[in-house]
OpenMM code with the backbone's topology and positions (N, CA, C; nanometers):
from openmm import Vec3, app, unit

residues = "UNK UNK UNK UNK UNK UNK UNK UNK UNK UNK UNK UNK UNK UNK UNK UNK UNK UNK UNK UNK UNK UNK UNK UNK UNK UNK UNK UNK UNK UNK UNK UNK UNK UNK UNK UNK UNK UNK UNK UNK UNK UNK UNK UNK UNK UNK UNK UNK UNK UNK UNK UNK UNK UNK UNK UNK UNK UNK UNK UNK UNK UNK UNK UNK UNK UNK UNK UNK UNK UNK UNK UNK UNK UNK UNK UNK UNK UNK UNK UNK UNK UNK".split()
positions = [
    Vec3(4.8167, -6.1732, -0.4415),
    Vec3(4.9148, -6.2598, -0.3751),
    Vec3(5.0506, -6.2106, -0.4921),
    Vec3(5.1478, -6.1756, -0.4501),
    Vec3(5.2026, -6.1108, -0.5339),
    Vec3(5.2961, -6.2578, -0.5407),
    Vec3(5.3152, -6.2156, -0.7466),
    Vec3(5.4017, -6.4008, -0.7377),
    Vec3(5.5720, -6.3599, -0.6998),
    Vec3(5.6569, -6.4809, -0.6870),
    Vec3(5.8049, -6.4384, -0.7152),
    Vec3(5.7979, -6.5466, -0.8390),
    Vec3(5.8367, -6.6487, -0.8595),
    Vec3(5.8453, -6.7300, -0.9494),
    Vec3(5.8342, -6.7581, -1.0860),
    Vec3(5.7893, -6.8391, -1.1916),
    Vec3(5.7035, -6.8710, -1.2009),
    Vec3(5.6033, -7.0122, -1.2478),
    Vec3(5.4972, -6.9780, -1.3579),
    Vec3(5.4142, -7.1150, -1.3407),
    Vec3(5.3983, -7.2285, -1.4477),
    Vec3(5.4567, -7.1110, -1.5070),
    Vec3(5.5639, -7.2390, -1.6933),
    Vec3(5.7019, -7.3157, -1.7151),
    Vec3(5.6341, -7.4599, -1.6945),
    Vec3(5.7778, -7.4831, -1.6738),
    Vec3(5.8179, -7.6415, -1.7647),
    Vec3(5.8731, -7.6625, -1.7797),
    Vec3(5.9054, -7.8076, -1.9373),
    Vec3(5.8266, -7.9363, -1.8866),
    Vec3(5.8025, -8.0447, -1.9533),
    Vec3(5.7926, -8.1387, -1.9163),
    Vec3(5.9227, -8.1794, -1.7810),
    Vec3(5.9805, -8.2112, -1.8454),
    Vec3(6.1388, -8.2459, -1.7800),
    Vec3(6.1060, -8.1862, -1.5516),
    Vec3(6.0982, -8.0549, -1.6721),
    Vec3(6.1388, -7.9213, -1.5044),
    Vec3(6.0587, -7.9930, -1.4104),
    Vec3(5.8997, -8.0267, -1.4529),
    Vec3(5.7865, -8.0413, -1.4065),
    Vec3(5.8677, -8.1939, -1.3631),
    Vec3(5.8562, -8.2866, -1.4176),
    Vec3(5.8893, -8.3888, -1.3830),
    Vec3(5.9840, -8.4277, -1.2012),
    Vec3(6.0816, -8.3189, -1.1781),
    Vec3(6.1650, -8.2917, -1.0884),
    Vec3(6.1227, -8.1815, -1.0017),
    Vec3(6.0627, -8.1194, -1.0583),
    Vec3(5.9597, -8.0757, -0.9401),
    Vec3(5.9030, -8.0646, -0.8716),
    Vec3(5.8325, -8.2340, -0.9370),
    Vec3(5.7369, -8.3007, -0.8037),
    Vec3(5.8337, -8.4305, -0.7377),
    Vec3(5.9307, -8.4632, -0.7770),
    Vec3(6.0150, -8.5536, -0.7232),
    Vec3(6.1089, -8.5382, -0.6563),
    Vec3(6.1425, -8.3382, -0.6197),
    Vec3(6.1592, -8.2438, -0.5237),
    Vec3(6.0473, -8.2223, -0.4670),
    Vec3(5.9006, -8.2142, -0.4545),
    Vec3(5.7946, -8.2279, -0.3850),
    Vec3(5.7999, -8.3662, -0.2633),
    Vec3(5.7904, -8.4871, -0.3527),
    Vec3(5.7870, -8.6467, -0.2683),
    Vec3(5.9107, -8.5778, -0.2138),
    Vec3(6.0291, -8.5924, -0.2420),
    Vec3(6.1655, -8.6007, -0.1541),
    Vec3(6.1368, -8.4956, 0.0138),
    Vec3(6.0528, -8.3949, -0.0651),
    Vec3(6.0605, -8.3056, 0.0894),
    Vec3(5.9383, -8.3669, 0.2335),
    Vec3(5.8728, -8.3991, 0.1279),
    Vec3(5.7339, -8.4904, 0.2202),
    Vec3(5.8457, -8.6013, 0.3346),
    Vec3(5.9451, -8.7231, 0.2327),
    Vec3(5.9782, -8.7947, 0.3103),
    Vec3(6.0865, -8.7518, 0.3670),
    Vec3(6.1379, -8.6025, 0.4212),
    Vec3(6.3300, -8.5190, 0.4657),
    Vec3(6.2320, -8.5031, 0.6142),
    Vec3(6.3835, -8.4565, 0.6160),
    Vec3(6.3689, -8.4422, 0.8025),
    Vec3(6.3774, -8.2740, 0.7308),
    Vec3(6.3440, -8.2036, 0.8736),
    Vec3(6.3329, -8.0153, 0.8410),
    Vec3(6.4673, -8.0056, 0.7874),
    Vec3(6.5879, -8.0101, 0.8381),
    Vec3(6.6959, -7.9954, 0.7656),
    Vec3(6.6956, -7.9990, 0.5885),
    Vec3(6.7138, -8.1390, 0.5544),
    Vec3(6.7393, -8.1978, 0.4292),
    Vec3(6.5280, -8.0902, 0.3226),
    Vec3(6.4429, -8.0058, 0.4509),
    Vec3(6.3312, -7.9869, 0.3084),
    Vec3(6.4311, -7.8217, 0.2800),
    Vec3(6.4755, -7.8199, 0.4264),
    Vec3(6.4829, -7.6695, 0.3594),
    Vec3(6.5745, -7.6456, 0.2770),
    Vec3(6.6830, -7.7110, 0.2887),
    Vec3(6.7599, -7.7766, 0.1051),
    Vec3(6.7064, -7.7931, -0.0251),
    Vec3(6.6360, -7.8665, 0.0342),
    Vec3(6.4889, -7.8968, -0.1184),
    Vec3(6.4094, -7.7909, -0.1717),
    Vec3(6.3641, -7.7128, -0.0912),
    Vec3(6.2709, -7.5225, -0.0890),
    Vec3(6.3682, -7.4912, -0.1681),
    Vec3(6.5274, -7.4608, -0.1392),
    Vec3(6.6081, -7.3665, -0.1696),
    Vec3(6.6201, -7.4181, -0.2905),
    Vec3(6.6040, -7.5454, -0.3450),
    Vec3(6.6437, -7.5657, -0.4139),
    Vec3(6.5554, -7.5198, -0.6140),
    Vec3(6.4092, -7.5989, -0.5305),
    Vec3(6.3175, -7.5467, -0.6205),
    Vec3(6.3478, -7.4026, -0.6304),
    Vec3(6.3388, -7.3178, -0.5415),
    Vec3(6.3699, -7.1457, -0.6091),
    Vec3(6.4195, -7.0745, -0.6585),
    Vec3(6.5349, -7.2148, -0.6616),
    Vec3(6.7048, -7.1936, -0.6671),
    Vec3(6.7319, -7.2199, -0.8313),
    Vec3(6.6394, -7.2737, -0.8747),
    Vec3(6.6701, -7.3891, -1.0431),
    Vec3(6.5454, -7.3916, -1.0989),
    Vec3(6.4312, -7.3768, -1.0426),
    Vec3(6.3290, -7.3657, -1.1331),
    Vec3(6.1735, -7.2142, -1.1058),
    Vec3(6.2888, -7.1255, -0.9785),
    Vec3(6.1642, -7.0400, -0.9928),
    Vec3(6.0267, -7.0744, -0.9297),
    Vec3(6.0384, -7.1839, -0.8225),
    Vec3(5.9316, -7.2972, -0.7885),
    Vec3(5.9424, -7.2438, -0.7069),
    Vec3(5.8042, -7.1171, -0.6891),
    Vec3(5.7855, -7.0747, -0.5347),
    Vec3(5.6471, -7.1400, -0.5268),
    Vec3(5.6907, -7.2681, -0.4351),
    Vec3(5.5428, -7.2937, -0.3349),
    Vec3(5.4396, -7.2057, -0.2655),
    Vec3(5.4859, -7.0854, -0.1985),
    Vec3(5.3829, -6.9995, -0.1503),
    Vec3(5.2867, -6.8845, -0.2542),
    Vec3(5.3761, -6.9132, -0.3995),
    Vec3(5.3095, -6.8536, -0.4897),
    Vec3(5.1406, -6.9260, -0.5789),
    Vec3(5.1257, -7.0561, -0.4825),
    Vec3(5.0233, -7.1332, -0.5289),
    Vec3(4.9408, -7.1493, -0.4445),
    Vec3(4.9753, -7.1691, -0.2251),
    Vec3(4.9668, -7.1749, -0.1264),
    Vec3(4.9455, -7.0736, -0.0562),
    Vec3(4.8436, -7.0640, 0.0921),
    Vec3(4.9642, -7.0323, 0.1972),
    Vec3(4.9474, -7.1544, 0.2758),
    Vec3(4.8374, -7.2987, 0.2862),
    Vec3(4.8642, -7.4514, 0.3764),
    Vec3(4.9860, -7.4064, 0.4130),
    Vec3(4.9882, -7.4778, 0.5972),
    Vec3(5.1355, -7.5435, 0.6371),
    Vec3(5.0866, -7.6581, 0.6245),
    Vec3(5.0429, -7.7422, 0.5407),
    Vec3(5.0071, -7.8485, 0.5658),
    Vec3(5.1105, -7.9268, 0.4997),
    Vec3(5.2206, -7.8669, 0.3161),
    Vec3(5.2875, -7.9361, 0.2302),
    Vec3(5.2565, -7.9747, 0.1114),
    Vec3(5.3036, -7.9166, 0.0330),
    Vec3(5.2411, -7.8992, -0.0654),
    Vec3(5.3126, -8.0296, -0.1690),
    Vec3(5.1980, -8.1853, -0.2257),
    Vec3(5.2865, -8.2558, -0.2314),
    Vec3(5.2316, -8.2132, -0.4279),
    Vec3(5.2934, -8.3749, -0.5220),
    Vec3(5.3181, -8.3737, -0.6133),
    Vec3(5.1658, -8.3762, -0.6448),
    Vec3(5.0992, -8.3872, -0.5853),
    Vec3(4.9714, -8.3929, -0.6560),
    Vec3(4.8495, -8.2523, -0.6382),
    Vec3(4.8943, -8.2445, -0.5333),
    Vec3(4.8620, -8.0439, -0.5783),
    Vec3(4.9138, -8.0349, -0.6267),
    Vec3(5.0779, -8.0161, -0.6946),
    Vec3(5.1142, -7.9690, -0.8116),
    Vec3(5.0532, -8.0093, -0.9670),
    Vec3(4.9942, -8.1668, -0.8858),
    Vec3(4.9067, -8.2450, -1.0427),
    Vec3(4.8082, -8.1726, -1.1342),
    Vec3(4.7408, -8.1431, -0.9812),
    Vec3(4.6300, -8.0227, -0.9510),
    Vec3(4.5735, -7.9228, -1.0340),
    Vec3(4.7379, -7.8102, -1.0059),
    Vec3(4.7132, -7.6886, -1.0423),
    Vec3(4.7636, -7.6818, -1.1991),
    Vec3(4.7779, -7.7946, -1.2792),
    Vec3(4.8295, -7.8464, -1.3939),
    Vec3(4.6727, -7.8245, -1.3948),
    Vec3(4.6144, -7.9179, -1.3753),
    Vec3(4.4645, -7.9633, -1.4107),
    Vec3(4.4264, -7.8696, -1.4643),
    Vec3(4.3851, -7.7761, -1.3242),
    Vec3(4.3132, -7.5818, -1.2821),
    Vec3(4.3540, -7.4911, -1.4259),
    Vec3(4.5199, -7.5076, -1.4531),
    Vec3(4.5741, -7.3844, -1.4823),
    Vec3(4.6229, -7.3245, -1.4706),
    Vec3(4.6719, -7.3326, -1.3536),
    Vec3(4.7573, -7.2459, -1.2316),
    Vec3(4.8752, -7.2589, -1.3191),
    Vec3(4.9323, -7.3694, -1.3152),
    Vec3(5.0733, -7.4449, -1.3848),
    Vec3(5.0125, -7.4995, -1.5061),
    Vec3(5.1555, -7.4482, -1.6080),
    Vec3(5.1898, -7.4920, -1.7423),
    Vec3(5.2524, -7.5563, -1.7682),
    Vec3(5.2229, -7.7203, -1.8406),
    Vec3(5.3366, -7.8029, -1.8491),
    Vec3(5.3549, -7.7773, -2.0026),
    Vec3(5.4691, -7.7301, -2.0013),
    Vec3(5.5034, -7.7493, -2.2576),
    Vec3(5.5868, -7.9073, -2.2372),
    Vec3(5.6067, -7.9128, -2.3526),
    Vec3(5.6757, -7.9649, -2.4204),
    Vec3(5.8569, -7.9413, -2.4358),
    Vec3(5.9273, -7.9955, -2.4121),
    Vec3(6.0309, -7.9381, -2.4560),
    Vec3(6.0515, -7.8983, -2.6386),
    Vec3(6.1115, -7.7287, -2.6809),
    Vec3(6.1698, -7.7219, -2.7606),
    Vec3(6.2084, -7.8385, -2.8499),
    Vec3(6.1777, -7.8557, -2.9415),
    Vec3(6.2306, -7.9669, -3.0779),
    Vec3(6.3704, -7.8609, -3.1112),
    Vec3(6.4805, -7.9767, -3.1163),
    Vec3(6.6112, -8.0028, -3.1944),
    Vec3(6.5899, -7.9950, -3.2743),
    Vec3(6.5938, -7.9011, -3.3813),
    Vec3(6.6582, -7.8680, -3.5096),
    Vec3(6.7724, -7.8734, -3.5688),
    Vec3(6.8076, -7.9952, -3.6957),
    Vec3(6.8938, -8.0611, -3.7150),
    Vec3(6.9934, -8.0018, -3.9019),
    Vec3(7.0595, -7.9938, -3.8564),
    Vec3(7.1245, -7.9457, -4.0515),
    Vec3(7.1150, -7.7746, -4.0202),
] * unit.nanometer
topology = app.Topology()
chain = topology.addChain("A")
for resn in residues:
    res = topology.addResidue(resn, chain)
    for name in ("N", "CA", "C"):
        topology.addAtom(name, app.Element.getBySymbol(name[0]), res)
């Protein structure tokens, strides 16, 4: 499967992605499309990079892929002072 997006995210990006995934699950189809577009454009996160299932991709699925090492979550870069 060809990868379209990225699989490494800063921790706050991962949290935002999971929040959007939750919104997708709780929204009507027109809003779901907007949220998926946001995942692709803002975070370069493509659900199809990780699954072909039509059952829906959840925050728990995201966390499972982190545990498996297929998605990498990093700490934010340190801010240098001075």
